[in-house]
Backbone of each chain as ProteinMPNN parsed JSONL, in Angstrom:
{"seq_chain_A": "XXXXXXXXXXXXXXXXXXXXXXXXXXXXXXXXXXXXXXXXXXXXXXXXXXXXXXXXXXXXXXXXXXXXXXXXXXXXXXXXXXXXXXXXXXXXXXXXXXXXXXXXXXXXXXXXXX", "coords_chain_A": {"N_chain_A": [[375.382, 216.379, 142.857], [375.503, 215.334, 146.275], [373.163, 214.812, 147.505], [370.809, 215.158, 150.245], [372.399, 215.432, 153.278], [372.724, 213.879, 156.331], [373.766, 213.868, 159.728], [374.557, 212.561, 162.969], [374.272, 209.145, 161.687], [373.316, 207.319, 163.432], [372.44, 207.622, 166.832], [372.967, 207.212, 170.183], [371.985, 207.999, 173.354], [371.987, 209.135, 176.754], [369.207, 209.697, 178.886], [368.387, 213.057, 179.529], [370.63, 214.161, 178.455], [372.065, 216.432, 176.045], [371.226, 216.549, 172.634], [372.297, 216.844, 169.325], [371.325, 217.104, 166.062], [372.28, 217.034, 162.667], [372.142, 218.625, 159.448], [372.703, 218.839, 156.003], [371.518, 220.504, 153.371], [370.52, 220.052, 149.895], [372.45, 221.818, 147.585], [371.391, 225.026, 146.612], [368.746, 224.634, 147.118], [365.76, 225.986, 148.46], [364.112, 225.464, 150.589], [363.925, 223.854, 153.745], [363.215, 221.025, 155.658], [362.35, 219.499, 158.736], [361.638, 216.338, 160.0], [360.037, 213.883, 162.107], [359.9, 210.454, 162.727], [357.978, 207.82, 163.939], [356.702, 204.588, 164.882], [354.236, 204.774, 166.08], [353.256, 207.399, 165.604], [353.798, 208.011, 163.025], [355.044, 209.909, 160.227], [356.012, 212.968, 161.105], [355.858, 216.443, 160.627], [358.134, 218.688, 161.878], [359.34, 221.28, 161.792], [359.876, 223.904, 159.393], [361.992, 225.662, 157.091], [362.443, 228.594, 155.107], [364.616, 229.934, 152.873], [366.493, 230.069, 154.965], [365.048, 231.06, 157.081], [362.921, 230.36, 159.783], [359.712, 229.178, 159.162], [357.409, 227.82, 159.985], [356.945, 226.414, 162.992], [355.186, 224.888, 164.324], [354.949, 222.19, 164.681], [356.898, 221.37, 166.399], [357.48, 219.557, 169.253], [357.803, 220.436, 171.971], [359.343, 222.834, 174.239], [361.832, 221.794, 174.589], [362.866, 221.152, 172.214], [364.667, 222.568, 169.555], [365.499, 224.371, 166.579], [367.809, 225.425, 164.122], [369.018, 227.413, 161.404], [371.699, 228.494, 160.313], [372.933, 229.169, 157.931], [372.631, 228.741, 154.344], [373.485, 226.194, 153.853], [373.393, 224.519, 156.008], [371.841, 223.039, 158.84], [370.553, 222.585, 162.133], [369.05, 220.423, 164.534], [368.118, 220.453, 167.774], [367.885, 218.799, 170.865], [367.181, 219.268, 174.137], [366.671, 218.961, 177.501], [367.183, 215.535, 176.528], [364.723, 212.895, 176.251], [363.444, 209.565, 176.835], [361.132, 209.218, 175.243], [361.678, 210.68, 173.034], [362.955, 209.113, 171.286], [363.368, 208.093, 168.022], [363.27, 208.167, 164.396], [364.821, 210.744, 162.761], [364.293, 212.877, 160.117], [365.664, 214.917, 157.591], [364.815, 217.158, 155.006], [364.988, 218.692, 151.769], [363.98, 221.242, 149.453], [363.508, 222.69, 146.23], [361.945, 224.881, 145.382], [358.814, 226.641, 145.553], [355.531, 225.12, 145.548], [355.174, 222.738, 143.111], [357.576, 221.404, 143.25], [359.55, 218.606, 144.08], [360.399, 217.102, 147.234], [363.504, 216.24, 148.665], [364.864, 213.725, 150.579], [367.022, 213.092, 153.392], [369.036, 210.363, 154.705], [368.336, 209.986, 157.254], [368.446, 210.168, 160.89], [368.81, 207.901, 163.37], [367.663, 208.037, 166.498], [368.219, 207.067, 169.776], [367.191, 207.204, 173.007], [368.161, 206.444, 176.153]], "CA_chain_A": [[375.202, 216.673, 144.28], [375.445, 214.11, 147.07], [371.869, 214.687, 148.147], [370.706, 215.694, 151.597], [373.303, 214.68, 154.141], [372.425, 214.0, 157.75], [374.709, 213.226, 160.643], [375.058, 211.221, 162.682], [373.246, 208.203, 161.205], [372.776, 206.706, 164.64], [372.839, 208.308, 168.055], [372.432, 206.649, 171.421], [372.334, 208.92, 174.416], [371.265, 208.922, 178.012], [368.181, 210.675, 179.231], [368.9, 214.272, 180.128], [371.738, 214.71, 177.67], [371.748, 217.239, 174.871], [371.442, 215.862, 171.357], [372.277, 217.74, 168.169], [371.266, 216.442, 164.762], [372.767, 217.962, 161.654], [371.629, 218.42, 158.103], [373.212, 219.659, 154.907], [370.561, 220.354, 152.267], [371.051, 220.109, 148.541], [372.823, 223.169, 147.222], [370.424, 225.717, 145.771], [367.379, 224.438, 147.598], [365.321, 227.108, 149.279], [363.327, 225.008, 151.728], [364.46, 222.754, 154.522], [362.194, 220.462, 156.543], [362.732, 218.48, 159.718], [360.554, 215.416, 160.338], [360.285, 212.817, 163.059], [359.089, 209.285, 162.382], [357.844, 206.711, 164.869], [355.659, 203.656, 164.483], [352.94, 205.199, 166.599], [352.795, 208.691, 165.114], [354.099, 208.175, 161.613], [356.006, 210.924, 159.807], [355.502, 214.258, 161.575], [356.638, 217.635, 160.297], [358.468, 219.436, 163.092], [359.611, 222.673, 161.474], [360.514, 224.083, 158.105], [362.642, 226.935, 156.839], [362.522, 229.111, 153.746], [365.755, 230.86, 152.822], [367.134, 230.082, 156.281], [364.145, 231.643, 158.072], [361.869, 229.419, 160.195], [358.397, 229.604, 158.716], [356.377, 227.182, 160.788], [357.504, 225.468, 163.971], [354.054, 224.404, 165.123], [355.088, 220.764, 164.924], [357.908, 221.11, 167.428], [356.674, 219.024, 170.359], [357.886, 221.238, 173.19], [360.485, 223.755, 174.278], [363.102, 221.058, 174.611], [363.303, 221.049, 170.833], [364.959, 223.822, 168.87], [366.144, 224.178, 165.283], [368.435, 226.617, 163.565], [369.598, 227.309, 160.068], [372.574, 229.679, 160.271], [373.215, 229.516, 156.538], [371.872, 227.945, 153.374], [374.026, 224.855, 153.69], [373.518, 223.81, 157.278], [370.776, 223.202, 159.828], [370.635, 221.694, 163.283], [367.897, 220.179, 165.393], [368.68, 220.18, 169.083], [366.964, 218.362, 171.915], [367.845, 219.479, 175.412], [367.29, 217.651, 177.671], [366.514, 214.455, 175.8], [363.922, 211.948, 177.018], [363.239, 208.311, 176.085], [360.059, 209.348, 174.251], [362.216, 211.347, 171.844], [363.534, 208.081, 170.424], [362.681, 208.101, 166.735], [364.14, 208.501, 163.271], [364.648, 212.139, 162.387], [364.657, 213.108, 158.724], [365.775, 216.253, 157.039], [364.509, 217.168, 153.576], [365.081, 220.022, 151.167], [363.195, 221.411, 148.224], [364.1, 223.778, 145.456], [361.097, 226.056, 145.23], [357.443, 226.451, 145.981], [354.596, 224.407, 144.685], [355.228, 221.373, 142.643], [358.9, 220.796, 143.355], [359.623, 217.475, 144.99], [361.317, 217.187, 148.361], [364.524, 215.193, 148.727], [365.094, 213.379, 151.974], [368.248, 212.448, 153.796], [368.925, 208.973, 155.161], [367.769, 209.979, 158.591], [369.237, 209.877, 162.093], [368.063, 207.076, 164.328], [367.989, 208.473, 167.849], [367.758, 206.231, 170.885], [367.453, 207.818, 174.308], [367.99, 205.377, 177.158]], "C_chain_A": [[375.011, 215.371, 145.056], [374.086, 213.906, 147.716], [371.884, 215.336, 149.517], [371.535, 214.808, 152.524], [372.962, 214.955, 155.605], [373.515, 213.306, 158.569], [374.275, 213.492, 162.078], [373.948, 210.334, 162.118], [372.554, 207.527, 162.385], [373.296, 207.469, 165.844], [372.163, 207.624, 169.224], [372.901, 207.549, 172.55], [371.523, 208.616, 175.659], [370.262, 210.045, 178.241], [368.813, 211.871, 179.933], [370.035, 214.921, 179.361], [371.215, 215.557, 176.513], [372.101, 216.463, 173.611], [371.361, 216.892, 170.239], [372.326, 216.92, 166.891], [371.595, 217.479, 163.688], [372.266, 217.598, 160.263], [372.288, 219.385, 157.13], [372.266, 219.475, 153.727], [371.272, 220.345, 150.924], [371.307, 221.572, 148.174], [371.792, 223.793, 146.285], [368.986, 225.529, 146.182], [367.001, 225.518, 148.593], [364.646, 226.677, 150.577], [364.015, 223.842, 152.418], [363.426, 222.343, 155.553], [362.847, 219.484, 157.514], [361.482, 217.663, 160.068], [361.02, 214.449, 161.403], [359.369, 211.666, 162.699], [359.144, 208.236, 163.477], [356.735, 205.797, 164.373], [354.289, 204.185, 164.891], [352.393, 206.44, 165.891], [353.082, 208.927, 163.642], [355.134, 209.261, 161.381], [355.426, 212.3, 160.126], [356.436, 215.386, 161.137], [356.873, 218.433, 161.579], [358.574, 220.94, 162.813], [360.113, 222.744, 160.048], [360.981, 225.521, 157.935], [362.502, 227.296, 155.358], [363.63, 230.161, 153.725], [366.324, 231.134, 154.211], [366.246, 230.641, 157.389], [363.106, 230.61, 158.476], [360.496, 229.977, 159.854], [357.299, 229.05, 159.622], [357.026, 226.155, 161.704], [356.395, 224.863, 164.83], [354.13, 222.902, 165.423], [356.146, 220.408, 165.954], [357.177, 220.722, 168.709], [356.708, 219.872, 171.633], [359.175, 222.042, 173.182], [361.828, 223.047, 174.324], [363.692, 220.945, 173.205], [363.564, 222.45, 170.269], [365.682, 223.515, 167.568], [366.682, 225.507, 164.795], [368.912, 226.339, 162.152], [370.469, 228.548, 159.869], [372.965, 230.109, 158.865], [372.514, 228.516, 155.621], [372.35, 226.506, 153.272], [374.074, 224.051, 154.976], [372.33, 224.103, 158.189], [371.003, 222.209, 160.955], [369.281, 221.583, 163.968], [368.453, 219.718, 166.73], [367.573, 219.774, 170.054], [367.713, 218.456, 173.237], [366.816, 219.802, 176.494], [366.511, 216.576, 176.926], [365.779, 213.526, 176.778], [363.718, 210.684, 176.192], [362.16, 208.429, 175.012], [360.491, 210.116, 173.003], [362.84, 210.351, 170.875], [362.705, 207.948, 169.155], [363.737, 208.201, 165.639], [363.81, 209.929, 162.855], [365.164, 212.334, 160.961], [364.739, 214.596, 158.439], [365.483, 216.153, 155.545], [364.685, 218.585, 153.045], [364.352, 220.039, 149.839], [363.634, 222.687, 147.553], [363.253, 225.036, 145.436], [359.698, 225.72, 145.673], [356.713, 225.48, 145.071], [354.986, 222.997, 144.351], [356.55, 220.679, 142.924], [358.926, 219.697, 144.407], [360.621, 217.745, 146.106], [362.263, 215.993, 148.327], [364.883, 214.972, 150.192], [366.493, 212.823, 152.184], [367.976, 211.03, 154.286], [368.382, 208.866, 156.576], [368.804, 209.741, 159.687], [368.358, 209.089, 163.037], [368.542, 207.422, 165.73], [367.383, 207.517, 168.867], [368.166, 206.907, 172.18], [367.152, 206.774, 175.38], [367.975, 205.951, 178.584]], "O_chain_A": [[374.422, 214.419, 144.544], [373.882, 212.91, 148.411], [372.857, 215.986, 149.899], [371.381, 213.587, 152.541], [372.917, 216.103, 156.049], [374.094, 212.303, 158.152], [373.69, 214.536, 162.367], [372.79, 210.752, 162.083], [371.366, 207.209, 162.334], [374.447, 207.907, 165.87], [370.941, 207.474, 169.254], [374.095, 207.825, 172.675], [370.505, 207.927, 175.609], [370.469, 211.187, 177.832], [369.66, 211.718, 180.814], [370.364, 216.086, 179.584], [370.075, 215.408, 176.072], [373.141, 215.807, 173.536], [370.451, 217.72, 170.218], [373.254, 216.142, 166.67], [371.229, 218.648, 163.8], [372.007, 216.436, 159.95], [372.412, 220.581, 157.396], [372.218, 218.393, 153.141], [372.474, 220.598, 150.837], [370.476, 222.443, 148.428], [371.373, 223.182, 145.301], [368.095, 226.193, 145.652], [367.795, 225.914, 149.446], [364.613, 227.434, 151.548], [364.601, 222.969, 151.779], [362.835, 223.182, 156.233], [363.768, 218.748, 157.16], [360.426, 218.211, 160.385], [362.215, 214.218, 161.586], [358.193, 211.873, 162.4], [360.223, 207.814, 163.893], [355.923, 206.195, 163.537], [353.314, 204.061, 164.151], [351.197, 206.517, 165.612], [352.654, 209.933, 163.075], [355.994, 209.506, 162.227], [354.467, 212.74, 159.493], [357.655, 215.283, 161.268], [355.927, 218.803, 162.275], [357.974, 221.758, 163.51], [360.7, 221.79, 159.537], [360.45, 226.453, 158.539], [362.45, 226.428, 154.487], [363.586, 231.145, 154.462], [366.597, 232.278, 154.576], [366.673, 230.685, 158.542], [362.46, 230.029, 157.604], [360.163, 231.106, 160.213], [356.363, 229.767, 159.975], [357.584, 225.157, 161.247], [356.649, 224.385, 165.936], [353.447, 222.411, 166.322], [356.266, 219.244, 166.336], [356.341, 221.482, 169.197], [355.683, 219.992, 172.305], [359.985, 221.95, 172.26], [362.863, 223.679, 174.111], [364.882, 220.672, 173.042], [362.787, 223.381, 170.482], [366.394, 222.515, 167.466], [366.094, 226.564, 165.023], [369.171, 225.199, 161.765], [370.009, 229.544, 159.311], [373.291, 231.273, 158.633], [371.883, 227.566, 156.084], [371.676, 225.679, 152.659], [374.727, 223.009, 155.031], [371.873, 225.24, 158.3], [371.571, 221.135, 160.755], [368.484, 222.521, 163.976], [369.17, 218.72, 166.808], [366.479, 220.337, 170.052], [368.742, 217.809, 173.433], [366.147, 220.831, 176.404], [365.304, 216.709, 176.723], [366.149, 213.39, 177.944], [363.811, 210.732, 174.966], [362.272, 207.792, 173.964], [359.744, 210.188, 172.027], [363.212, 210.719, 169.76], [361.496, 207.72, 169.207], [364.932, 208.306, 165.913], [362.648, 210.267, 162.628], [366.306, 212.004, 160.643], [363.983, 215.405, 158.978], [365.859, 215.176, 154.898], [364.547, 219.557, 153.788], [364.138, 219.009, 149.199], [364.072, 223.638, 148.201], [363.789, 226.144, 145.469], [359.44, 224.605, 146.127], [357.19, 225.083, 144.008], [355.112, 222.153, 145.239], [356.621, 219.453, 142.838], [358.378, 219.857, 145.498], [361.566, 218.516, 145.94], [361.862, 214.876, 147.999], [365.165, 215.914, 150.934], [367.072, 212.182, 151.307], [366.838, 210.563, 154.283], [368.015, 207.784, 157.033], [369.88, 209.194, 159.448], [367.296, 209.551, 163.452], [369.681, 207.135, 166.101], [366.194, 207.204, 168.821], [369.349, 207.151, 172.418], [366.027, 206.288, 175.493], [367.84, 205.2, 179.55]]}, "seq_chain_B": "XXXXXXXXXXXXXXXXXXXXXXXXXXXXXXXXXXXXXXXXXXXXXXXXXXXXXXXXXXXXXXXXXXXXXXXXXXXXXXXXXXXXXXXXXXXXXXXXXXXXXXXXXXXXXX", "coords_chain_B": {"N_chain_B": [[345.054, 222.466, 153.938], [344.827, 219.648, 151.788], [342.994, 216.91, 152.909], [343.862, 213.571, 153.0], [342.921, 210.183, 152.318], [343.77, 206.838, 152.489], [344.178, 203.282, 151.908], [345.273, 201.315, 154.689], [346.948, 199.112, 154.433], [348.153, 196.818, 151.906], [348.305, 193.774, 150.073], [350.087, 192.034, 147.529], [351.084, 190.11, 144.639], [354.168, 189.154, 143.112], [354.75, 190.396, 139.843], [352.187, 191.229, 139.384], [349.84, 193.898, 138.651], [349.533, 196.742, 140.634], [347.204, 198.776, 142.216], [346.756, 201.659, 144.007], [344.499, 203.499, 145.732], [343.633, 206.821, 146.546], [341.761, 209.008, 148.512], [340.679, 212.354, 148.343], [338.74, 214.46, 149.22], [338.426, 217.182, 149.803], [340.056, 218.628, 148.166], [341.807, 221.456, 146.928], [341.5, 223.931, 144.32], [344.009, 224.613, 143.271], [345.677, 222.637, 144.148], [348.117, 220.079, 143.834], [348.488, 216.555, 143.291], [350.549, 214.381, 144.925], [352.77, 211.661, 145.114], [354.699, 209.686, 147.307], [357.287, 207.322, 148.058], [358.408, 205.047, 150.483], [361.019, 203.142, 151.515], [361.992, 200.579, 153.864], [363.972, 201.829, 156.522], [364.819, 204.05, 155.132], [364.544, 207.442, 153.872], [361.527, 209.069, 152.662], [360.748, 208.993, 149.136], [360.206, 210.846, 146.245], [357.734, 209.914, 143.886], [355.775, 210.459, 141.845], [353.772, 213.035, 140.363], [350.743, 214.843, 139.835], [348.106, 216.764, 138.261], [345.606, 216.56, 136.914], [343.856, 214.092, 134.958], [345.985, 211.805, 133.409], [349.221, 210.777, 134.352], [352.394, 209.575, 133.563], [355.405, 207.922, 134.378], [358.709, 206.477, 134.55], [358.44, 204.882, 136.718], [355.79, 204.693, 137.708], [352.221, 205.098, 137.15], [349.811, 207.693, 137.32], [346.504, 208.271, 137.959], [343.978, 210.593, 137.717], [340.734, 211.488, 138.216], [338.174, 213.54, 136.608], [336.799, 215.045, 138.564], [338.647, 215.205, 140.544], [338.63, 214.252, 143.143], [339.743, 211.988, 143.985], [342.576, 209.821, 143.549], [344.616, 207.487, 141.739], [347.336, 205.482, 142.179], [349.303, 203.601, 140.082], [351.166, 200.724, 139.863], [353.032, 198.966, 137.677], [353.427, 195.477, 137.103], [354.682, 194.483, 139.663], [357.52, 193.926, 141.826], [359.354, 192.12, 144.378], [360.914, 194.099, 145.46], [359.384, 196.337, 145.447], [358.033, 196.471, 147.758], [356.997, 198.573, 150.228], [356.155, 201.683, 151.884], [353.583, 203.74, 150.737], [352.805, 207.04, 150.113], [350.221, 209.371, 149.777], [349.795, 212.691, 148.94], [348.256, 215.865, 149.276], [349.473, 218.434, 147.755], [350.07, 221.727, 148.452], [350.036, 224.718, 146.8], [349.819, 227.276, 147.833], [350.691, 227.096, 150.358], [353.585, 226.103, 151.955], [354.046, 223.744, 153.284], [354.781, 220.247, 153.658], [352.945, 217.625, 154.247], [352.602, 214.47, 155.615], [350.463, 211.648, 155.596], [349.273, 208.554, 157.019], [349.895, 206.697, 155.114], [350.102, 203.894, 152.767], [350.847, 200.636, 153.397], [352.483, 198.552, 151.412], [352.812, 195.223, 150.603], [354.634, 192.942, 148.903], [354.338, 189.725, 147.72], [356.066, 186.631, 147.06]], "CA_chain_B": [[345.704, 221.353, 153.275], [343.908, 218.592, 151.415], [343.07, 215.724, 153.746], [343.871, 212.384, 152.141], [342.595, 208.903, 152.94], [344.207, 205.721, 151.68], [344.166, 202.042, 152.706], [346.41, 201.158, 155.595], [347.875, 198.113, 153.9], [347.745, 196.01, 150.759], [349.207, 192.697, 149.678], [349.971, 191.625, 146.144], [352.086, 189.128, 144.248], [355.099, 189.571, 142.07], [354.261, 190.353, 138.477], [350.853, 191.808, 139.286], [349.688, 195.348, 138.67], [348.967, 197.179, 141.908], [346.569, 200.091, 142.192], [346.488, 202.211, 145.341], [343.62, 204.652, 145.566], [343.663, 207.827, 147.604], [340.631, 209.947, 148.469], [340.999, 213.716, 148.791], [337.475, 215.121, 148.899], [338.452, 218.635, 149.955], [341.203, 219.158, 147.438], [341.584, 222.806, 146.42], [341.679, 224.089, 142.883], [345.411, 224.689, 142.861], [346.465, 221.554, 144.761], [348.598, 218.955, 143.053], [348.542, 215.287, 143.998], [351.918, 213.89, 144.898], [352.981, 210.364, 145.773], [356.043, 209.348, 147.741], [357.534, 205.922, 148.39], [359.409, 204.929, 151.529], [361.522, 201.808, 151.832], [362.449, 200.477, 155.265], [365.247, 202.441, 156.907], [365.17, 205.134, 154.234], [363.604, 208.552, 153.814], [360.596, 209.017, 151.526], [361.278, 209.366, 147.821], [359.167, 211.277, 145.318], [357.473, 209.01, 142.769], [355.036, 211.024, 140.731], [352.887, 214.134, 140.717], [349.829, 215.209, 138.756], [347.008, 217.683, 138.57], [344.41, 215.868, 136.464], [343.981, 213.054, 133.929], [346.95, 210.736, 133.636], [350.653, 211.061, 134.265], [353.173, 208.328, 133.587], [356.865, 208.004, 134.292], [359.355, 205.167, 134.489], [358.152, 204.131, 137.937], [354.375, 204.484, 137.971], [351.235, 205.962, 136.499], [348.891, 208.343, 138.245], [345.227, 208.575, 137.328], [343.177, 211.541, 138.49], [339.505, 211.732, 137.459], [337.843, 214.94, 136.347], [336.409, 215.762, 139.789], [339.884, 215.292, 141.34], [338.392, 213.904, 144.542], [340.523, 210.796, 144.287], [343.63, 209.529, 142.571], [345.066, 206.1, 141.81], [348.717, 205.189, 141.806], [349.374, 202.282, 139.47], [352.512, 200.167, 139.737], [352.92, 197.833, 136.758], [354.286, 194.319, 137.292], [355.49, 194.734, 140.852], [358.482, 192.925, 142.269], [359.541, 192.13, 145.831], [361.554, 195.358, 145.838], [358.365, 197.388, 145.537], [357.507, 196.481, 149.12], [357.304, 199.89, 150.777], [354.987, 202.483, 152.253], [353.283, 204.713, 149.694], [352.079, 208.178, 150.677], [349.512, 210.289, 148.881], [349.767, 214.025, 149.539], [347.717, 216.997, 148.543], [350.512, 219.447, 147.911], [349.396, 222.999, 148.328], [350.916, 225.759, 146.299], [349.755, 228.499, 148.627], [351.278, 226.788, 151.664], [354.751, 225.326, 151.572], [354.2, 222.545, 154.093], [354.607, 218.924, 153.073], [352.394, 216.854, 155.351], [352.391, 213.068, 155.293], [349.498, 210.869, 156.361], [349.758, 207.252, 157.473], [350.393, 205.95, 153.971], [349.668, 202.521, 152.508], [351.963, 199.686, 153.481], [352.347, 197.557, 150.349], [353.646, 194.045, 150.805], [354.646, 192.1, 147.714], [354.624, 188.327, 148.046], [356.651, 185.893, 145.926]], "C_chain_B": [[344.665, 220.291, 152.952], [344.1, 217.392, 152.331], [342.962, 214.507, 152.834], [343.573, 211.145, 152.954], [343.008, 207.794, 151.994], [344.221, 204.461, 152.538], [345.43, 201.919, 153.542], [347.438, 200.19, 155.033], [347.268, 197.379, 152.717], [348.782, 194.924, 150.543], [349.007, 192.404, 148.196], [351.1, 190.645, 145.846], [352.986, 189.691, 143.159], [354.47, 189.442, 140.692], [352.889, 190.966, 138.28], [350.924, 193.327, 139.142], [349.008, 195.732, 139.98], [348.421, 198.594, 141.75], [346.256, 200.524, 143.621], [345.678, 203.488, 145.144], [343.662, 205.544, 146.795], [342.46, 208.741, 147.425], [341.071, 211.296, 149.008], [339.815, 214.607, 148.434], [337.54, 216.643, 148.947], [339.624, 219.274, 149.215], [340.851, 220.52, 146.846], [341.973, 222.881, 144.946], [343.137, 224.045, 142.463], [346.296, 223.644, 143.54], [346.923, 220.569, 143.692], [348.558, 217.701, 143.925], [349.928, 214.691, 143.806], [352.007, 212.566, 145.646], [354.464, 210.179, 146.086], [356.081, 207.864, 148.112], [358.604, 205.888, 149.478], [359.755, 203.475, 151.764], [361.954, 201.768, 153.291], [363.829, 201.091, 155.444], [365.728, 203.515, 155.934], [364.168, 206.263, 154.355], [362.66, 208.397, 152.631], [361.256, 209.521, 150.248], [360.111, 209.713, 146.911], [359.009, 210.251, 144.195], [356.891, 209.759, 141.588], [354.118, 212.124, 141.234], [351.992, 214.461, 139.536], [348.771, 216.176, 139.236], [345.667, 217.073, 138.137], [344.773, 214.925, 135.325], [345.055, 212.054, 134.304], [348.378, 211.242, 133.462], [351.394, 209.737, 134.368], [354.651, 208.644, 133.569], [357.428, 206.594, 134.355], [359.009, 204.289, 135.691], [356.683, 203.746, 138.038], [353.521, 205.335, 137.049], [350.313, 206.515, 137.569], [347.648, 208.748, 137.47], [344.426, 209.48, 138.249], [341.927, 211.836, 137.686], [339.186, 213.219, 137.38], [337.477, 215.697, 137.629], [337.57, 215.912, 140.776], [339.689, 214.945, 142.806], [339.097, 212.615, 144.932], [341.646, 210.696, 143.265], [344.068, 208.078, 142.775], [346.492, 205.996, 141.319], [348.765, 203.77, 141.269], [350.829, 201.868, 139.294], [352.434, 198.926, 138.848], [353.891, 196.711, 137.128], [355.245, 194.5, 138.478], [356.455, 193.577, 141.107], [358.619, 193.038, 143.785], [360.11, 193.476, 146.292], [360.597, 196.537, 145.873], [357.676, 197.41, 146.897], [357.961, 197.762, 149.817], [356.013, 200.515, 151.297], [354.82, 203.572, 151.203], [352.376, 205.797, 150.269], [351.461, 209.005, 149.564], [349.413, 211.632, 149.602], [349.024, 214.996, 148.637], [348.678, 218.145, 148.747], [349.955, 220.8, 147.53], [350.368, 224.062, 147.861], [350.936, 226.985, 147.197], [350.36, 228.308, 150.011], [352.421, 225.827, 151.396], [354.96, 224.06, 152.396], [354.101, 221.287, 153.244], [354.206, 218.009, 154.222], [352.103, 215.434, 154.887], [351.304, 212.478, 156.188], [350.119, 209.55, 156.777], [350.328, 206.418, 156.324], [349.776, 204.57, 153.854], [350.888, 201.617, 152.518], [351.711, 198.568, 152.464], [353.337, 196.429, 150.572], [353.528, 193.151, 149.577], [355.128, 190.701, 148.101], [355.19, 187.605, 146.825], [355.647, 184.946, 145.283]], "O_chain_B": [[343.74, 220.055, 153.729], [345.218, 216.911, 152.513], [342.065, 214.432, 151.994], [343.926, 211.058, 154.131], [342.637, 207.808, 150.82], [344.27, 204.552, 153.765], [346.507, 202.364, 153.146], [348.644, 200.414, 155.141], [346.05, 197.323, 152.547], [349.972, 195.117, 150.793], [347.897, 192.512, 147.675], [351.957, 190.387, 146.691], [352.603, 190.579, 142.398], [353.744, 188.487, 140.417], [352.466, 191.201, 137.148], [351.932, 193.952, 139.469], [348.022, 195.112, 140.381], [349.089, 199.483, 141.222], [345.563, 199.815, 144.351], [346.116, 204.427, 144.479], [343.72, 205.071, 147.93], [342.175, 209.194, 146.317], [341.764, 211.365, 150.023], [339.867, 215.394, 147.489], [336.808, 217.322, 148.227], [340.113, 220.335, 149.603], [339.751, 220.721, 146.332], [342.671, 222.017, 144.414], [343.464, 223.498, 141.409], [347.522, 223.752, 143.511], [346.183, 220.27, 142.755], [348.591, 217.788, 145.152], [350.408, 214.522, 142.685], [351.383, 212.39, 146.692], [355.344, 210.464, 145.273], [355.063, 207.248, 148.429], [359.593, 206.618, 149.403], [358.908, 202.674, 152.16], [362.248, 202.805, 153.885], [364.728, 200.897, 154.626], [366.912, 203.85, 155.914], [363.07, 206.072, 154.878], [362.966, 207.665, 151.69], [362.173, 210.342, 150.268], [359.141, 208.96, 146.818], [359.992, 209.777, 143.625], [357.423, 209.713, 140.479], [353.734, 212.135, 142.404], [352.411, 214.372, 138.382], [348.567, 216.378, 140.433], [344.706, 217.072, 138.907], [345.885, 214.974, 134.8], [345.036, 211.509, 135.408], [348.687, 212.017, 132.557], [351.043, 208.882, 135.181], [355.1, 209.526, 132.837], [356.684, 205.622, 134.225], [359.262, 203.084, 135.674], [356.356, 202.618, 138.407], [354.016, 206.164, 136.285], [350.071, 205.877, 138.594], [347.719, 209.462, 136.47], [344.224, 209.166, 139.422], [342.022, 212.377, 136.584], [339.847, 214.045, 138.009], [337.813, 216.874, 137.762], [337.47, 216.673, 141.739], [340.519, 215.316, 143.636], [339.047, 212.203, 146.091], [341.656, 211.398, 142.253], [343.905, 207.518, 143.859], [346.811, 206.372, 140.191], [348.315, 202.838, 141.934], [351.618, 202.569, 138.66], [351.823, 197.931, 139.238], [355.054, 196.974, 137.434], [356.455, 194.648, 138.303], [356.246, 192.442, 140.679], [358.061, 193.948, 144.399], [359.813, 193.932, 147.396], [360.978, 197.63, 146.294], [356.832, 198.268, 147.156], [359.157, 198.004, 149.975], [354.929, 199.947, 151.164], [355.782, 204.242, 150.826], [351.322, 205.509, 150.837], [352.095, 209.295, 148.55], [348.988, 211.688, 150.756], [349.143, 214.958, 147.413], [348.689, 218.765, 149.811], [349.436, 220.992, 146.43], [351.413, 224.271, 148.478], [351.96, 227.658, 147.308], [350.52, 229.276, 150.755], [352.246, 224.838, 150.684], [355.964, 223.371, 152.215], [353.41, 221.272, 152.225], [355.031, 217.661, 155.067], [351.43, 215.23, 153.877], [351.236, 212.772, 157.382], [351.341, 209.434, 156.877], [351.152, 205.532, 156.548], [349.026, 204.131, 154.726], [351.833, 201.807, 151.752], [350.821, 197.739, 152.652], [354.539, 196.652, 150.71], [352.444, 192.664, 149.256], [356.177, 190.529, 148.721], [354.838, 187.926, 145.69], [355.979, 184.255, 144.32]]}, "name": "protein", "num_of_chains": 2, "seq": "XXXXXXXXXXXXXXXXXXXXXXXXXXXXXXXXXXXXXXXXXXXXXXXXXXXXXXXXXXXXXXXXXXXXXXXXXXXXXXXXXXXXXXXXXXXXXXXXXXXXXXXXXXXXXXXXXXXXXXXXXXXXXXXXXXXXXXXXXXXXXXXXXXXXXXXXXXXXXXXXXXXXXXXXXXXXXXXXXXXXXXXXXXXXXXXXXXXXXXXXXXXXXXXXXXXXXXXXXXXXXXXX"}
């Protein structure tokens, strides 16, 4: 398996534009996580899914953020409208099962909102 | 979720053994201790996981005392490429979240 695949790797957009980040988890993994990382706030969990169902979105900063998982092999994180403070690296991770199983992370998407 | 506390940063030299200690005073009975490593510009990577006593793999060793209120990640003979941020997590079986703290920024000097 190629691991968790995120696209794009880099995104530069203007304030107010819609941004869509994409993630393909490892095949067979039941859990998918979206994180945001900044120097100030560290690695924050935004939302996670189990079997394509959102379980906890309490980390989503505000209504401008939304995430979907239409099937087991694809998820999106959308920001609309984007703001400069959304600039960060966004990571997607997947995990095979509950408990002890390790999470595998993608390479991340570096988002810059100008 | 188990709250973890670890040093913000550490420096060491190539060839040395590095020990990073993590405190988790409120760890629950069924929590495992998991460590991740993050290199610059990459996502975190699982290193090792344990419940109690000692666990060793090709990357590191993990020591967990009987009371399980702390754990120590041991990296033998570090090299410059071990420079990274190391995260200690109390991974909860009853809750599927994976929550990262601030981690320990390890800087290896030549």
